[in-house]
Structure formats: structure tokens, C-alpha cells
C-alpha positions in Angstrom: 119.0 175.3 1.4 121.3 172.6 2.6 124.0 173.8 0.2 123.6 177.4 1.3 123.8 176.4 5.0 127.0 174.5 4.3 128.5 177.4 2.5 127.7 179.9 5.3 128.8 177.4 8.0 132.2 176.9 6.3 132.6 180.6 5.8 132.0 181.1 9.6 134.7 178.6 10.6 132.5 175.5 11.2 133.6 172.1 9.9 131.1 170.3 7.7 131.4 166.7 8.7 129.3 165.3 5.9 126.6 166.2 3.4 123.8 163.7 2.8 121.7 163.9 -0.2 118.3 162.3 -0.9 119.4 159.8 -3.5 121.6 158.0 -1.0 119.3 158.2 2.0 116.2 156.2 1.4 114.4 155.7 4.7 117.3 157.3 6.5 119.8 154.6 5.4 122.8 157.0 5.2 122.3 158.3 8.7 124.7 155.9 10.5 126.8 156.1 13.6 130.0 155.6 11.5 129.2 158.5 9.2 127.9 160.8 11.9 130.0 159.8 14.9 131.8 163.2 15.2 128.8 165.4 14.4 127.7 168.0 17.0 124.5 169.0 15.3 122.6 168.1 12.2 120.8 170.6 10.0 118.0 168.9 8.2 116.3 170.4 5.1 114.6 167.7 3.1 111.0 166.8 2.0 107.9 165.9 3.8 108.2 162.3 2.6 111.7 162.0 4.0 111.8 164.1 7.2 110.3 161.6 9.6 112.8 158.9 8.8 115.6 161.5 9.1 114.4 162.8 12.4 113.9 159.4 13.9 117.3 158.2 12.9 119.1 161.3 14.1 117.2 161.3 17.5 118.1 157.6 17.9 121.8 158.5 17.3 121.6 161.2 20.0 122.4 164.0 17.6 120.7 167.4 18.1 118.7 168.3 15.0 117.7 171.6 13.5 115.0 171.1 10.8 113.4 173.5 8.4 111.4 170.9 6.5 107.7 171.6 6.5 104.6 169.5 5.9 104.9 167.2 8.9 103.3 169.2 11.7 100.7 166.5 12.3 103.6 164.1 13.4 105.2 166.6 15.9 103.7 164.9 19.0 105.3 161.6 18.1 108.6 163.2 17.3 108.4 165.2 20.5 107.8 162.0 22.5 110.9 160.4 20.9 113.0 163.5 21.8 111.9 163.5 25.4 112.4 159.7 25.8 116.0 160.0 24.6 116.8 163.3 26.3 117.5 164.6 22.9 117.2 168.0 21.3 115.2 169.3 18.3 114.6 172.8 17.0 112.0 173.1 14.2 110.7 176.0 12.3 108.9 176.6 9.0 111.0 179.7 8.5 114.4 180.7 9.9 114.2 184.4 9.1 114.5 186.7 12.2 112.3 189.1 10.3 109.5 186.5 9.9 109.7 185.7 13.6 109.1 189.3 14.4 106.4 189.5 11.8 104.5 186.6 13.5 104.6 188.4 16.8 103.5 191.7 15.2 100.7 190.0 13.3 99.1 188.8 16.5 99.1 192.3 18.0 97.9 194.0 14.8 95.1 191.4 14.4 94.1 192.1 18.0 93.6 195.8 17.1 91.4 194.8 14.1 89.3 192.4 16.1 86.7 195.1 17.0 86.7 196.8 13.6 84.0 195.5 11.3 83.9 196.1 7.6 87.4 194.8 6.8 88.0 191.8 4.6 91.2 189.8 5.4 93.6 187.7 3.3 97.0 186.1 3.6 99.1 185.8 0.3 101.8 183.2 0.2 104.2 183.7 -2.8 107.1 181.4 -3.7 109.2 180.2 -6.6 107.9 177.5 -8.8 109.9 174.7 -7.1 108.2 175.2 -3.7 106.4 171.9 -3.1 104.0 172.7 -0.3 101.1 175.1 -0.5 100.2 176.8 1.7 103.8 177.2 3.0 104.6 176.4 6.6 105.2 180.1 7.1 101.8 181.0 5.8 100.2 178.5 8.1 102.2 179.9 11.1 101.2 183.4 10.1 97.5 182.4 9.9 97.7 180.9 13.3 99.4 184.0 14.7 96.6 186.2 13.2 93.9 184.0 14.6 95.4 184.2 18.0 94.9 187.9 17.9 91.5 187.8 16.2 89.6 184.6 16.5 86.6 186.1 14.7 88.3 186.2 11.3 89.4 183.2 9.2 92.4 184.8 7.4 92.2 182.5 4.3 95.5 181.9 2.4 96.0 182.4 -1.3 99.2 180.6 -2.5 101.1 181.6 -5.6 103.8 179.3 -7.1 105.9 180.5 -10.0 109.1 182.4 -11.0 112.1 182.6 -8.7 111.1 184.6 -5.6 112.5 183.0 -2.4 109.4 183.9 -0.4 106.9 186.7 0.2 104.1 186.7 2.8 101.5 189.5 3.1 98.5 190.0 5.3 95.9 192.4 3.9 92.9 194.1 5.6 90.7 195.8 3.1 87.5 197.8 3.0 86.0 200.0 0.2 88.1 203.1 0.8 91.4 201.8 2.4 93.8 198.9 2.4 96.4 197.9 5.0 99.3 195.5 4.3 101.7 193.8 6.7 104.4 192.1 4.6 107.7 190.2 4.8 109.7 189.6 1.6 112.9 187.6 1.5 115.5 188.8 -1.0 117.9 185.9 -0.8 117.8 182.3 0.6 120.8 183.1 2.7 118.5 184.8 5.2 117.0 181.4 6.0 120.4 179.7 6.0 121.7 182.3 8.4 118.9 181.7 10.9 119.3 177.9 10.6 123.0 178.3 11.3 122.3 180.4 14.4 119.9 177.7 15.6 122.6 175.0 15.0 125.1 177.0 17.0 122.6 177.4 19.9 121.1 173.9 20.1 124.0 171.6 21.3 123.8 171.3 25.1 120.0 171.9 25.1 117.5 169.2 25.9 113.9 169.2 24.5 111.9 170.5 21.6 112.2 174.1 20.6 111.0 176.6 18.0 113.1 179.3 16.4 110.8 181.8 18.2 111.8 180.3 21.6 115.5 180.5 20.6 115.2 184.1 19.8 112.8 185.3 22.5 112.8 182.6 25.2 109.5 181.7 26.7 108.2 185.3 26.7 104.7 185.7 25.3 
């Protein structure tokens, strides 16, 4: 993802100040003022075991951060406190696809319509390539939360599939004996996520606080 973001950024006329890879960045050691002094915004795609060190160092350096790393949501209150204490800026999202952002909003509304309809079984399917480390994905968990916001009476269990090369597919199914309803988003190329992350990186400098991709796209509207 980092490589794809860098390629799209360069193609769009942005300057890539530096690219930092995991092997040189144990505990955020490569994130220094000397190396990042001219950076306007950092785009962080790493791993759950590295993201906290990265975010803490970048926030300390006063650099706005866009992160697409998942698997650290339980630490968001602590990172949010650091951002506010330093008047910094962070935008986080499990998925930077505009289509997924629209899917999440649609899912809440569709689930609300199903809330009073008994007889339907529900399921979320989360499908990714074999190299995807977290299961369920952050997107699947966000989709589950959006569905439960519309229909608190259903659990919306997640089935995760890891294998092959698919960049990401998420599907909600409501099923009963004589009919099936699907609500689905399928990514065809990783560039859709890189494109969204780059939009976020263009928007974030000058902002203060912690934001989601949804808030960037839609503001504070419900």
C-alpha cells in the first residue's frame, strides 16, 4: 500500500520526502526530526505491532498523520489524547475506498429496514488475499458496527476468508428459505485505497484533531 500511495502521489505532482520501511524502523527509530523535517503529512501503512510507535513518534514531531493500519482500535483513546495534547492531526480509517464509506452508510439504513422483519438470517463475509494479516478485517468490523447501529437485534456474525489474490470483498447477506438479499463492495485494485489515502493526505494539513475518512468525506452529518 505504501508503494502504491507513493506512486500515485508522485504521479499527482506531490514530492515524496522519504519512504521508511519496517526493517529500519524498529520502535519508530527512523522517524526523526532530521529525516522528516520538511514533511507536510505522513501516510502510515504498517502492521498492528508497529503502528503505535509510529503514531506516537509522528505526533511528537508535530506531523499530521494519515493511517490505514488496522488492529489497534483499542488504543485509539490514548492516541487521541496525545493528538489533542499536542494540537496535532490524525486521520484514521480501516478502508480508504469512497465506495466502502458509502456502503457503511447504506448498511445502517438497510439494516434499519430489516429490523422489524423476522425470519431472515444475517451474515457478513470478509474476503481478502492470503497475505492479509488481520481477520476479521477492520472494514468488516466497521461494517458490522454500521449494521448493528441500524438493527441492534441482530448480531451480524463475520466469516473471514483468506486466500488467493483478491484485494478485498465485503458482503452482507440476509437470507430466508425462499429469498436472499446481498449488499456488497468489491475492490478491483489496491489503487482505490491508495487514492483515498492520498485524498486524506491532501486534506489533513491545517486541521487539528482526530478524524475518520467518513468525516472527511461527509463532515459531521449523521
